[in-house]
C-alpha positions in Angstrom: 141.0 123.7 7.1 142.6 127.1 7.9 141.4 129.9 5.7 143.3 130.1 2.5 144.3 126.5 2.4 144.6 125.2 -1.1 142.9 122.0 -2.4 145.2 119.0 -1.7 145.6 115.8 -3.8 147.6 112.7 -2.9 149.6 110.7 -5.4 152.2 107.9 -4.9 155.6 107.0 -6.7 156.4 103.3 -6.9 160.0 102.8 -7.3 159.4 99.5 -9.3 158.6 101.7 -12.3 161.8 103.9 -12.2 165.2 103.1 -13.5 167.3 104.8 -10.7 168.5 102.6 -7.9 168.4 105.5 -5.6 164.7 106.0 -5.9 162.3 105.1 -3.0 158.6 104.5 -2.7 156.8 107.8 -1.6 153.7 109.7 -1.3 153.3 113.3 -2.3 150.9 116.1 -1.9 150.0 118.3 -4.7 148.2 121.6 -3.8 146.0 123.7 -6.1 145.0 127.2 -5.1 142.4 128.7 -7.4 142.1 132.5 -8.1 138.6 132.7 -9.5 138.9 136.5 -10.1 142.1 136.0 -12.3 142.4 132.3 -13.2 145.9 132.9 -14.7 147.1 133.4 -11.2 146.0 130.0 -9.9 149.0 127.9 -8.8 149.5 124.1 -8.7 152.7 122.8 -7.0 154.1 119.8 -5.3 153.8 120.6 -1.6 155.7 117.7 -0.1 157.2 114.3 -1.0 157.3 111.7 1.9 159.3 108.4 1.8 157.2 105.5 2.9 157.6 101.9 3.6 158.3 99.8 0.4 155.4 98.6 -1.6 154.5 97.1 -5.1 151.5 98.6 -6.6 151.3 96.2 -9.7 149.3 93.4 -8.2 149.1 91.1 -11.2 149.5 91.3 -15.1 145.9 91.7 -15.7 142.8 93.6 -14.4 141.3 90.5 -12.9 143.4 89.9 -10.0 141.0 89.1 -7.1 139.4 85.8 -7.6 135.8 84.5 -7.1 134.2 81.1 -7.0 132.8 81.7 -10.5 136.4 81.7 -12.0 136.0 85.3 -13.0 138.1 87.9 -11.3 137.7 91.5 -10.0 139.7 94.6 -10.9 141.6 95.6 -7.8 142.4 99.1 -9.1 145.9 99.6 -7.8 147.1 102.4 -9.9 145.8 105.3 -7.7 144.7 106.4 -4.1 141.2 105.3 -3.5 138.2 107.4 -2.9 139.0 109.4 -0.9 141.9 110.9 1.3 140.1 112.2 4.3 141.3 115.5 6.1 140.7 116.7 9.7 141.9 119.8 11.5 142.7 118.9 15.2 144.1 122.4 16.0 147.7 121.7 16.9 148.1 119.5 13.9 146.2 118.5 10.6 145.7 115.1 9.6 145.1 113.2 6.3 144.2 109.5 5.9 144.4 107.5 2.7 144.7 104.2 1.3 145.7 102.4 -2.1 145.8 98.7 -3.3 149.2 96.9 -3.2 150.6 93.5 -3.8 150.6 92.5 -0.1 152.3 89.1 -0.2 154.7 89.6 -3.2 152.5 86.6 -4.8 149.8 88.7 -6.4 147.6 88.9 -3.3 145.9 92.4 -3.1 145.8 94.2 0.3 145.4 97.8 1.5 148.2 100.1 2.0 147.0 102.8 4.5 148.5 106.0 5.8 148.0 108.8 8.3 149.9 112.0 7.4 150.2 115.0 9.9 151.2 118.4 9.5 152.8 120.6 12.2 153.7 124.1 11.1 152.6 123.4 7.5 155.1 120.5 7.3 153.5 117.2 6.3 155.2 113.9 7.4 154.1 110.2 7.8 152.6 109.6 11.4 151.8 106.0 10.7 151.3 103.4 7.9 150.6 99.8 7.4 149.5 97.2 4.9 146.3 95.3 5.9 146.2 91.7 4.5 145.6 89.3 7.3 145.3 85.7 6.2 144.2 82.6 8.1 147.3 80.5 9.2 145.8 77.2 8.3 148.1 75.9 5.6 147.1 72.2 6.2 143.5 72.9 4.9 144.4 74.9 1.9 142.5 78.0 2.8 142.5 80.2 -0.2 144.0 83.8 0.1 141.7 86.6 0.8 142.1 89.6 -1.4 141.3 93.2 -0.1 140.9 96.0 -2.4 139.1 99.3 -3.4 139.4 100.5 0.2 137.7 103.6 1.8 139.2 105.3 5.0 137.9 108.0 7.3 138.8 109.6 10.8 136.6 111.2 13.3 137.3 114.0 15.8 138.6 111.4 18.4 141.2 110.3 16.0 139.5 106.9 15.5 140.0 105.5 11.9 137.7 103.2 10.1 138.5 101.4 6.8 135.9 99.5 4.7 136.9 97.7 1.5 135.9 94.8 -1.0 137.0 91.4 -0.1 137.0 88.1 -2.1 138.7 84.8 -2.5 138.4 81.6 -4.7 135.7 80.6 -2.4 134.1 84.0 -1.6 132.2 86.3 -4.1 133.1 90.1 -3.7 131.9 91.4 -0.2 132.3 94.5 1.9 134.3 94.1 5.0 135.8 96.6 7.5 138.4 97.2 10.3 139.5 100.1 12.3 141.6 101.5 15.2 141.4 103.8 18.2 143.8 106.8 18.6 145.3 105.1 21.6 146.3 101.9 19.9 149.8 101.0 18.9 150.8 102.8 15.8 150.9 101.3 12.3 148.2 98.5 13.1 144.4 98.3 12.4 143.6 96.8 15.8 140.0 95.9 15.3 139.2 92.4 14.1 138.0 92.2 10.5 134.3 92.1 10.2 131.9 91.6 7.2 129.2 94.1 6.4 127.7 92.5 3.4 128.5 89.0 1.9 128.2 88.7 -1.8 126.1 85.9 -3.4 127.2 86.0 -7.1 129.6 87.5 -9.6 127.2 89.8 -11.3 126.7 90.7 -14.9 128.7 94.0 -15.0 132.2 92.7 -15.8 135.2 92.8 -13.4 134.7 96.3 -11.8 132.8 95.6 -8.4 132.0 99.0 -7.0 133.1 102.5 -8.3 134.0 103.5 -5.6 133.5 103.0 -1.8 133.1 105.7 0.8 133.1 106.1 4.6 131.7 109.2 6.2 131.5 110.0 10.0 128.0 110.5 11.4 127.0 114.1 10.9 125.1 114.1 14.3 127.6 112.4 16.7 130.8 112.1 14.7 130.9 108.3 15.2 132.5 106.2 12.6 
């Protein structure tokens, strides 16, 4: 980041939790500039607030939204941005990618809302966004819905984006899957077909939290992702 850039933190505002009919779903950036020599001069402020596509962050009424074959569920952790928003400085503009879990279908199926924000001349705006929740279109064979949650997202110097996440269903224990896109792909879409990195084989003995949290980091040698 340019010299003197403060720390940046993402948060979202879900209009389902507000009383005003004029409220809209949004994402904000809080900056925090620390003065270590004189801590009283440190400043935290809301840098920007950006309207985004509508979403519902409350997936279900409990913390066991994502099912498993055992009958036990997993915590989809839909109350915050996931670890971690990822920043790149491309020179003419700066970019941040981030994601959080939402109710992707309106029927308590968790999916991933992801964003790329860009800053030109210090003004942040939404460059692209999408909700990733592909489902097999085979209604005749009662294929259970796939839940995707606890995502991790990153971008390399080519503008390629990768997103990894937990995935589970009534017929699938929590597993790790991933998708991605190239910088030249149509905006607002994860263009790579979903792939599985590791398939789960059991529910485990640690309760409903599966992972705490996920992370994707570009290769330090060749910046691949």
